[in-house]
Each structure stands twice: as C-alpha cells, then as structure tokens.
C-alpha positions as CSV (number, residue, x, y, z in Angstrom):
1,M,90.9,83.1,70.3
2,G,90.0,82.3,66.8
3,H,92.4,84.7,65.4
4,A,95.2,83.2,67.4
5,F,94.6,79.9,66.4
6,L,94.6,80.8,62.7
7,S,98.0,82.8,63.4
8,T,99.3,79.5,64.8
9,I,98.3,77.6,61.8
10,Y,99.6,80.2,59.5
11,H,103.0,80.9,61.1
12,V,104.0,77.5,62.3
13,F,101.8,74.6,60.2
14,L,101.7,76.5,57.1
15,P,105.4,76.4,56.3
16,I,105.3,72.4,57.5
17,L,102.7,71.9,55.1
18,F,104.6,73.2,52.0
19,P,107.0,70.2,52.0
20,V,104.8,67.7,53.2
21,I,102.4,68.4,50.3
22,G,105.3,68.5,48.1
23,G,106.5,64.8,49.4
24,A,102.6,64.0,48.8
25,L,102.6,64.9,45.2
26,L,105.9,63.5,44.4
27,Y,104.5,60.0,45.5
28,R,101.0,60.8,43.6
29,F,102.6,61.6,40.1
30,R,106.1,59.9,40.3
31,G,106.1,57.2,42.5
32,I,108.8,58.0,44.4
33,D,111.0,55.8,46.8
34,T,111.9,57.4,49.9
35,K,114.4,54.8,51.0
36,P,117.4,56.8,49.6
37,I,116.2,59.9,51.0
38,S,115.4,58.6,54.3
39,T,119.0,56.9,54.5
40,L,120.3,60.4,53.6
41,A,118.3,62.1,56.5
42,L,119.1,59.1,59.1
43,Y,122.7,58.9,58.3
44,V,123.8,62.4,57.4
45,L,121.1,65.5,58.2
46,S,119.7,64.0,61.4
47,P,123.2,63.3,63.2
48,A,124.3,66.8,61.9
49,L,121.3,68.5,63.4
50,I,121.5,66.5,66.6
51,F,125.4,67.3,66.9
52,E,125.3,71.0,66.3
53,S,121.8,71.3,68.5
54,I,123.6,69.5,71.4
55,F,127.0,71.0,70.7
56,K,125.6,74.5,71.0
57,A,122.7,73.9,73.5
58,K,122.3,76.3,76.2
59,I,120.7,73.9,78.4
60,S,121.5,72.9,82.2
61,F,122.0,69.6,83.6
62,H,119.0,70.1,85.7
63,D,116.8,70.5,82.5
64,I,118.5,67.5,80.8
65,S,117.6,65.5,84.2
66,E,114.1,66.8,84.2
67,I,113.8,65.7,80.5
68,M,115.1,62.0,81.4
69,I,112.5,61.7,84.1
70,F,109.7,62.9,82.2
71,S,110.6,60.6,79.4
72,F,110.9,57.5,81.5
73,V,107.8,58.2,83.3
74,N,105.8,59.0,80.6
75,L,106.9,56.1,78.3
76,L,105.6,53.9,81.2
77,S,102.4,55.6,82.1
78,L,101.4,55.1,78.1
79,W,102.2,51.7,78.3
80,L,100.2,51.3,81.5
81,I,97.2,53.0,79.6
82,S,97.5,50.9,76.7
83,T,97.7,47.7,78.9
84,I,94.4,48.9,80.8
85,L,92.8,49.2,77.3
86,C,93.7,46.2,76.0
87,K,92.4,44.3,79.1
88,L,89.2,46.5,79.0
89,Y,88.5,45.5,75.3
90,S,89.9,42.0,75.7
91,L,92.2,42.4,72.6
92,S,94.4,39.7,70.9
93,M,98.1,39.4,71.6
94,E,98.6,40.9,67.9
95,E,96.2,44.1,68.9
96,R,97.9,44.5,71.9
97,A,101.2,44.7,70.5
98,G,99.7,47.2,67.6
99,L,98.3,49.5,70.3
100,T,101.5,49.5,72.5
101,M,103.6,50.5,69.5
102,V,100.9,53.2,68.5
103,S,100.8,54.6,72.2
104,T,104.5,54.8,72.9
105,F,106.2,55.2,69.4
106,T,105.9,58.6,68.5
107,N,106.8,61.0,65.4
108,C,109.2,63.2,67.4
109,V,112.0,63.2,65.0
110,N,110.7,64.0,61.4
111,Y,107.7,65.9,62.4
112,G,108.6,66.9,66.0
113,L,112.0,68.7,65.4
114,P,110.7,70.7,62.7
115,L,107.5,71.7,64.5
116,V,109.5,72.8,67.7
117,M,111.9,75.0,65.5
118,L,109.2,76.9,64.0
119,A,107.3,77.2,67.5
120,F,110.0,77.9,69.8
121,G,113.2,78.5,67.7
122,K,116.8,77.6,68.4
123,S,116.2,77.2,72.4
124,G,113.3,75.0,71.7
125,L,115.2,72.9,69.5
126,D,118.1,72.3,72.0
127,I,115.8,70.6,74.3
128,A,114.1,68.7,71.4
129,A,117.4,67.4,70.7
130,V,118.1,66.2,73.9
131,Y,114.5,64.4,74.2
132,V,114.7,62.9,70.9
133,I,118.0,61.1,71.7
134,I,116.7,60.1,75.1
135,Q,113.6,58.8,73.5
136,M,115.5,56.8,70.8
137,I,117.1,55.1,73.3
138,L,114.2,54.3,75.6
139,V,111.7,53.4,72.7
140,N,114.3,50.8,71.2
141,T,114.7,49.5,74.6
142,L,111.8,49.6,77.0
143,G,109.5,50.3,73.9
144,V,110.3,47.3,72.1
145,Y,110.2,45.2,75.1
146,F,106.6,46.3,75.8
147,A,105.5,45.8,72.4
148,A,107.2,42.5,71.5
149,R,108.5,40.6,74.4
150,S,108.9,37.3,72.7
151,H,111.2,38.8,70.5
152,F,113.3,40.9,72.6
153,T,116.7,40.3,73.8
154,V,119.3,42.7,75.6
155,K,121.7,42.2,73.1
156,K,119.4,43.1,70.0
157,A,118.4,46.2,71.8
158,V,122.1,47.5,72.5
159,K,122.8,46.5,69.1
160,S,119.8,48.9,68.0
161,V,120.6,51.7,70.0
162,F,124.1,51.7,68.8
163,A,123.3,51.2,65.2
164,M,121.7,55.0,65.4
165,P,124.1,57.4,64.0
166,S,122.6,60.2,66.2
167,V,123.9,58.4,69.4
168,Y,127.4,58.8,67.9
169,A,126.6,62.4,67.1
170,T,125.6,63.2,70.6
171,L,128.4,61.5,72.2
172,L,130.9,63.5,69.9
173,A,129.2,66.6,70.6
174,V,129.1,66.0,74.5
175,L,132.9,65.1,74.4
176,L,134.0,68.2,72.4
177,R,131.7,70.3,75.0
178,L,133.6,68.8,78.0
179,L,136.8,69.5,76.4
180,H,136.1,72.9,75.5
181,V,136.8,72.3,71.6
182,H,135.9,75.1,69.7
183,L,134.9,74.4,65.8
184,P,136.5,76.4,62.9
185,D,134.1,78.5,61.5
186,T,134.3,76.6,58.0
187,V,133.4,73.3,59.9
188,D,130.6,75.1,61.9
189,K,129.1,76.6,58.5
190,G,129.1,72.9,57.2
191,F,127.2,71.4,59.9
192,T,124.9,74.3,59.9
193,M,124.0,73.7,55.9
194,L,123.5,70.1,56.8
195,S,120.9,70.8,59.7
196,D,119.2,73.5,57.9
197,S,118.5,70.7,55.3
198,Y,116.9,68.4,57.6
199,S,113.4,69.9,57.9
200,P,112.4,70.3,54.4
201,V,113.8,66.6,53.7
202,V,112.2,64.5,56.3
203,L,108.8,66.7,56.1
204,S,108.7,65.8,52.1
205,V,109.7,62.1,53.3
206,L,107.0,62.5,55.8
207,G,104.4,63.4,52.9
208,V,105.4,60.5,51.0
209,Q,105.0,58.2,53.7
210,M,101.6,59.4,54.6
211,M,100.3,58.8,51.0
212,S,102.0,55.3,51.1
213,V,100.2,54.3,54.1
214,K,97.9,51.4,53.2
215,R,94.3,52.6,53.0
216,V,92.6,49.4,53.8
217,K,89.4,48.5,55.6
218,L,89.9,47.1,58.9
219,P,88.5,43.8,60.0
220,Q,85.6,44.3,62.5
221,T,87.7,43.0,65.4
222,Y,90.3,45.6,64.7
223,Q,88.2,48.5,65.3
224,R,88.4,48.6,68.7
225,A,92.1,48.7,68.8
226,F,91.9,51.3,66.0
227,W,89.9,53.7,68.1
228,A,91.7,52.9,71.4
229,G,95.2,54.0,69.2
230,L,93.6,57.1,68.6
231,F,92.0,58.0,72.0
232,V,95.8,57.4,73.5
233,R,97.7,59.5,71.1
234,L,95.1,62.3,70.5
235,L,93.6,63.0,73.9
236,A,95.1,60.6,76.7
237,A,99.0,61.4,75.7
238,P,98.7,65.2,75.9
239,L,96.6,65.2,79.1
240,L,99.1,62.6,80.6
241,A,101.9,64.6,79.7
242,Y,100.8,68.0,80.8
243,V,100.0,66.1,84.3
244,I,103.5,64.5,84.6
245,L,104.9,67.8,83.6
246,N,103.0,69.6,86.5
247,V,103.9,66.6,89.1
248,I,107.5,66.8,88.4
249,A,107.3,71.0,88.4
250,V,108.6,71.4,85.1
251,K,108.3,75.1,84.0
252,G,108.6,77.6,80.9
253,L,109.8,76.7,77.7
254,L,111.0,73.0,78.6
255,F,107.2,72.4,79.8
256,S,105.9,73.7,76.6
257,V,108.6,71.7,74.2
258,L,108.0,68.5,76.3
259,L,104.2,68.6,76.0
260,I,104.4,69.4,72.5
261,L,106.9,66.2,71.6
262,A,105.0,64.1,73.8
263,S,101.6,65.1,72.0
264,M,103.1,63.9,68.4
265,P,101.4,61.5,66.3
266,A,102.3,57.9,66.0
267,A,105.7,57.3,64.6
268,V,105.7,56.2,61.0
269,N,108.3,53.9,61.6
270,A,106.2,51.9,64.0
271,I,104.5,50.2,60.9
272,I,108.1,48.7,60.1
273,L,108.3,47.0,63.7
274,A,104.6,46.2,63.5
275,E,105.1,43.9,60.3
276,Q,108.3,42.4,61.8
277,F,106.5,41.3,64.9
278,N,103.2,40.9,63.4
279,A,101.7,43.5,65.8
280,A,98.4,44.2,63.8
281,P,100.2,46.0,60.9
282,Q,97.0,47.3,59.2
283,C,95.6,48.6,62.3
284,V,98.9,50.4,62.9
285,S,99.5,51.9,59.7
286,K,95.7,53.2,59.8
287,C,96.3,54.9,63.4
288,I,99.6,56.6,62.0
289,L,97.6,57.8,59.0
290,W,94.7,59.4,60.9
291,T,97.0,60.5,64.0
292,T,99.0,62.3,61.6
293,L,96.2,63.8,60.1
294,S,94.4,64.9,63.0
295,S,97.6,66.5,64.6
296,F,97.1,69.5,62.3
297,L,94.1,70.3,64.0
298,V,95.2,69.3,67.6
299,L,98.7,70.5,67.9
300,P,97.7,74.2,66.8
301,V,95.4,73.9,69.8
302,I,97.8,72.8,72.5
303,L,100.4,75.5,71.1
304,K,97.7,78.1,71.3
305,M,97.1,77.2,74.9
306,L,100.7,77.5,75.5
307,T,100.9,80.5,74.5
C-alpha cells in the first residue's frame, strides 16, 4: 500500500506541484499580480477547455442526470452539516456565513480539473467539465443564497451565472453537437492549444494565491469556525460524497471523478465573497490555506482507495 501511495503522489501530484511551486516562487521573489493571468484563464483558457471537453465528450444523458442529482444533493447536505455545526458551536452570523462558504465552495476548477486530467485522463475530464459547469451555476445561486441571504437577489444570481464565459462555451458546444457540426482541423487544433495551456496557468495562479492568503493569527472567537471548516472539507465532505454516490448508485469512473471533485479544498475565490459579505474573511482565508495544503495528503489517500 505504501508503494502504491507513493506512486500516486509521483505520477499525479508531483506534476501538479511543479507549476504550483513555480507560482509560489514568482510571488515570493517577484510579487506577481495574478489578476491579468486570472482574467486570461477565466475568459479564454477555461471556456476553451470546457468547450473542447463538452464538444468531444463521450458521456451519456444518464451520466449527466446523475451528475446533476449528485451536485444538488451534495450541496444541500453540506449546507445542512454546516448549519448543524453553526448551531452546535453557537457561531455568530458572520462566522456562519464564512463556514457555509468554506463548506460549499470548492476548488474544483483551478485544482480539480488538472487533477482529474492527470489521474483519470480525457474520459475523466469529460465528466469533470460537466460537473464544473453545474457546480458554477449552483454555487452562484443556491451557494450564495445559503451563505449570504441578506445580500441575495434572483437578479444578481442570474447575472452572476451569465457573467461566466464558460456557460456560453457550454451552450455553444451543446448547440454544435445537436446540429452535428464538425470543426475544421485548424480550429480544433486552436482550441486544443488553448485548453492544453489551462492546467499549468491556473496551477501557477493557485501557487501565488496560496502564498498571498493572509497568514494572520485568528481571534479566539474564530477558532471553532476554523476547525469546523477543516472538519467539513477534509473529512465530512469526502465521506458525505461517498454515501450519496452509493445511495444514488453511481458506479465506475463517474463515481471516482465525482468523489475526487467533491473532496477538493475550499475555493480560493471564496475569500472574495467573504470580504464582500463580511463573512469572517480571516477565518475563510485560513481555511483555504490549510485545506489546500492538507489536500496534498488527503487526496492521494482517496485516489489510492479508488484504484
């Protein structure tokens, strides 16, 4: 088992670490600003990857329906767990919003997609692309509602969903598939070049973001929310996903990919919403840092169990 665990780290996580470390070193020695690079990833590379994956995906409607059911049930279950923990620890409204964000907002895009590609190949990436789009929509609607109801409006939710370029890339890919359109080789190669650039770029950005997350000592009042966040993301989320996937009878590669994506660390972008909604941003940023660092130990174990 020890040999298999090390093999998983060597073949899957070592390649991921190179761009992450590169980004961390860039931040350390050059103080790089990731905003232009993140914009490139959000508006060019990510839509290209999503488009190519969905346009070429060999995935059935049954699989898509199972992904949708799992995503919805998993989000509601995570919200329920975070709500129970909030009441159990008598957390303030600010801490409750922060814990909800940490529990429900996962880094399935910048970290999850490259990991799935390395671990499961193109077939796994097809599944992950569908999951990511569904997750984006759920998080920007139900997720924001659960975390910050006082700031939520249907108009804002719809606007935030349709502000995501990947949604349009998905719609275009689905339309072309329905019309049985075949892209010229030159166009196909162009999309392939862009999608191949996605993983190293976003993993480098992840390295910068991990270094830039504020390392502040949390007030004593935030300690319970912090540990609750770690518990949900590192232990409860994988176990919960495992139970849900078995209950809805998901099997094979679909089971493996969804379990890994559901076990991702807290999303780095959650800190932006935490600051916007005053949802204990210090606590959220610390949870992001430690769940991400811990994931390099937790995720190889889950992958080993799946194989």
